[in-house]
N, C-alpha and C positions, 0 to 999 in steps of 0.2 A: 405631232409632238413626240419628242424623244425623252426618255428617262434613263439616266446613266446609273443611278444608285451608287455613286462614289467612284465608278470606274473611269471617270474622265479627269481625275486629279493629276497634278504634276508628279506627285509621288508614284502613282500607278504607272504613269507614262515613262518613268525612269527605269522601270523593270522591263527587261527584254527590249531595250530602247530601239535598236535597229529595225526589228520586225514591226513594232508598233508604228514607227515613223513611216515606214514604207506602206503599211496598211492604211494609215491615215491619209497619206498623199494620194494613193491610188483609189481608195474606196470611201472611207468614212467621212472625210472632209466634204465630199460632194453630197453625201446623204444629209449630213448635218446642216450644210448651208442651204439645202433645198427644203428642209423641214420648216414647218410653221413656227417652231420654237423648241425650247428645251425646258424640261421640268426638273428642278433641283429639289432635294429634300430639305435643305436649309441654306442659309446665307453663306456659311463656310464652304459648302460643296460648290456653290457658284464661284466664289472667290478663287478656289483652287483649280477650277476647270481649265484645261488646256484648249477647250473648244469655244470659250466665251467670245473670242474675237471673230470666229467663223460665223456664228449666229448669235447676235446680241438680243434676240427676242427670247425672253425667258419668263418663267413663273416659278415661285417657290411654293410648293405644296407639301407640307409635312406628311409623314407616313400614317397619320390618322390615329396615333396613340393618344388617348385621353387619360390623364392621371386622375384617379379618384381622390376626392378631398378628404374622405374619412373612410378608413378601412378597419374592419374588425379583425382582431388577432385570430389566427388559426385555432379552431376550437379544440383540436386534439392535442395530446401530449407529444405527438410525433414531431421530429425535427424536419423542417423543409430544407432540402439541399438543392441549391441552385448551382449548376455547372456551366461555365462559359469556356468553350474551347474554340479558339481562333487566334489570329494575329492580334496582339495588343496594340491596336492603332486607335488612338483616342477619338478622332473624327471619322475615320474610315469604317470602323466597326461598331459605331453606336455607343461607345463608352462615354461619350460626351453627354449622353442621356442616362445611361445606366449608373455611372458612378455617383452623380448627385442623388439618385434614388437610394443607392446603397448607403450613402451618407445620412440621408433622412431616416432610413430604417434603423441605422446604428444609433443616431441621436434619440430616436423614439424608444429604444430599448428592445429591439427585436432579437438580440443575440441569443436568447434562450429558445427562440422559435425557428430561426432561420440560420443558415450558414451558406456563404458564397465561396465557390472555388473557381479560380481562374487559371486556365492552362493556355500557354501560347508563347510564341517568340515575343520578346520585348522590342516592339517596333520603334518606340519612343520612350519617354520617361513615365508613361502611364503606370507601369508596374510600381513605381514609387508611391503613387497615390493609394494603391491597394494595400501597401504595408502599414498604412496609418490606422487600420481598424483592428489590429490585434487578431484574436482567434475568430472574430466574426467573418473575416475574409482570409482565405488561403491563396497564395500565389505559388503554383507549382512549376512555373516555367514551361519549356517546350516538352510536349509528350508525343509519342508516336507508337505505332504497333499495338501490342497487347495493352500497354498502359492507357492508350487512347480508348 
C-alpha cells in the first residue's frame, strides 16, 4: 500500500511539471500500478489524485485525529499562542480541518485564552476565511529568514 499525504494532487503535479512527468513515466507509475492499493487521508485527496487511474484500488483512512467533545479551558491566565507556518492551501495543508476548529473555538469564546497566527503564501482564498475572526486570528502573509 502507498500513502501520498497530499503529494499526488493535480495542484502538486503542476509544480515542476516536466520533472514530475518524466519521473512518473519512468518510475512512479510502475510502482503505483504494482502496489496493492493506495491509502488517502480523505475523499478530497482521492478525487484530486493524478494516480487514481493507474491504481483504482484504494482506501480512505483518516490521520487518526479524534476531536474531544468537551474540553476544559486552560487553567492558567497565560495566553496560548498557536502559530501555523506553511503554504495556505485549504486541503493540502490540513486547513480544511483546522479552520472549522478555529471557528468553533471562536464561537465558544476562547479569544481571551488563545490566539492563532498564520504565516504563509496565499495559495488560494483560504486567507480570506482567516480575516473573519478579528484579533482572534492574525494572518501575517509570507515570512522568511529572521521573521520565520
